[in-house]
Residue, then its C-alpha position, 0 to 999 in steps of 0.5 A: m939100544v939106542l940111547a937119544v940125548a938131547g942138548g949136545v950132552a955126549l957119552a963120557s965113556p963108551p958103553s961097558w956090559v956085564w954078563q951073568g949066568q948060573l947052571s944048577w942041577e938038583l937031584p934026585g930027578g935031574t932038574f936042570s935050570f939055567a938063568t942069565k942076565m945081561e947088562v949094558l951101561w952107559a956114563m955121561r956127564l951127570w947121568a948114568w944108563k943101564g939097559s938090562l935083559e933076563i932070560k931064564d930056561g930059554f924064555w925072556t923074563g925080564l926087560s927094563f931101562s933105567g937111569s940116574g942123574k942130577v938137575g940141579f940139587l935135584e936127583i932124578f931116578p927113571t925106570v921102564s920095565f917091559d915084559p918081553g914074553i908077550p911082549k908088552f909094556s909093564g910099567a914105568t917109575l919116575g922117582w926124584k930126591h931133593p934136600f928138604a929142611q933138615g932132611s930129605l923129600s923124595g917123590v915117586a910116580r908109577l905108570e902101569e897099563k892098568g892105571f897111575g899113582f903117586g906118593l911123597t916120602y920126608v925123611g927127617g934130619r937128626g933132632e926133628a920131631l918128624q922122623h918119616l913120613r909116607l904119603r900115597f895115592n893109589l899105590k901099594r902100601y909096601l910097594d911102588e905099584v899101582l894099587e886100583n885099575t884107575f888113572a885118577p889116583e886117589f888117597s891111598f894111605l898116610d904113615a907118620l913117625f914122631r920122635i920127641p925127646l923128654d929131657f926132664c926125664r932123659t927118655t924119648l917119646s915116640a908116636r906112630f900115625s896111621y891113616t887108610k882111605a877108610g879112616f884112621e887105622a891105628l896110633s901107637l906111642g912108645l916110651s923108652l925107659p932110661r938107659g944106665l942098666p947094667c950091661d947097657l940093658g934098657f927097655w921099651a913099652n908100646i901102647l897100641f890103639r887100632v880101629d879094629r880093637k877097642d882095647a889098647r895093647i901094651f908091648p913091652s920091649l928090650v933093647y940090649t947090646p951084647p959085648p963084640g963077638i956075641i949074638l943075643f936076641l932077648g925079649v920080655d916074656w909078657d902074657g897079657s898083662t903079666f910080666r914073666g921074666i926075659k926070654i932068650y930067643a937065639f944066641g951066638l959066636q961070631g969072630e975072625v981067626g987069620p983068614l978064617r971068619y966064623r959064625f955059630f948060632t942057635s935058635l931056642a924058639e923056632d916056633e915063635i921066631s923063625f931065624i933059621k930055615d926048617p926044620y933046622w934050629e943050629t947053624l955053624t958058618l966057616v967063611f975062607a978068604f984067600p988071594g986071587c989073581c989079578g988082585g982079586r979075593g977068592e972066598v969059600q963059605v961052608d954052612l953046616y945045619f943042624g936039627n933032629t935028624g942026621l949024624f950028630g944032628l947034622g942035617e944039611v951041608g952047604i958049600l958056596g965059593k967065588l974064584p976070580l979068575a981074571q980082572n973081568l972074569q969072576v966064577s962061582f960054584g955052589m953044592s947042598a946035600s941034605h939028609s933027605g937025599t936032595q942035592k943042588l949043585s950050581l956054577g956061575w959066572e960073571m964077566s964084564l967088559 
């Protein structure tokens, strides 16, 4: 890897590298997998660069070069990636960010073998009516990747979020607007009911207008801050236009006892909202931290999953540990076993220099 820098700017420090690897086995069947990642980092005045190479099961899976730096008040983030298995160019992304008004304005440009796209994003400051604006040209909606095979980008979509305080009734009106290449898509109006109810309980009502629906729908929601150490997910039980009450979707407890952290979590509506991986509906997590060598800290985490099978409903056990062996070396290990007979073992490491 060679890095050429114009203008006489020299490296402020010698390159450093990080090597990560993981071996894993799955039983029954004895499936074996090996993945490794190598990163080389350069630090320069106002700039930092990184080269990354990934290999899995003997095949190159990723090769990229990225950087971050400043030019005046402008932050710049270039990235170039390749598919080393063919090999061929995958794509290049140039991002930037700059303070603007009370918030910040950022942009992105994406070049791929099949096309080109760009976009702008504005994040408003506290108290501004315009809180968020996303404008994209030939980019996917949620990923900064090229949408269509063209190097002449056209408008793709626009999303905007406004928040307007209504001081006369101690609440806030929010409006979310989306517009696509085909035209108007949706408008959502939200109104938070005044707080001050017992236990810091509050409500939020949203009215949604969509171009693919002829009617407007109301979606009430709940805002609640539970006491420290308590996990609680509440919702409004709403059927069409009928209010049925408050529904508890999940609850739990979390805290610390000396070096031990614990978290107990129960999901009551897995068919509606999936909080825990199938087929389980309850978990208990125990994390024990201990001092390691060279000033580092080790950690062992135990995850217990409960469902409708196994002794006392215990269907799966997972153990994950991290142990620093030296100042620049850390190893990790993992094990999981389920009532179905599936077992997984893993051994990983991270070394830096």
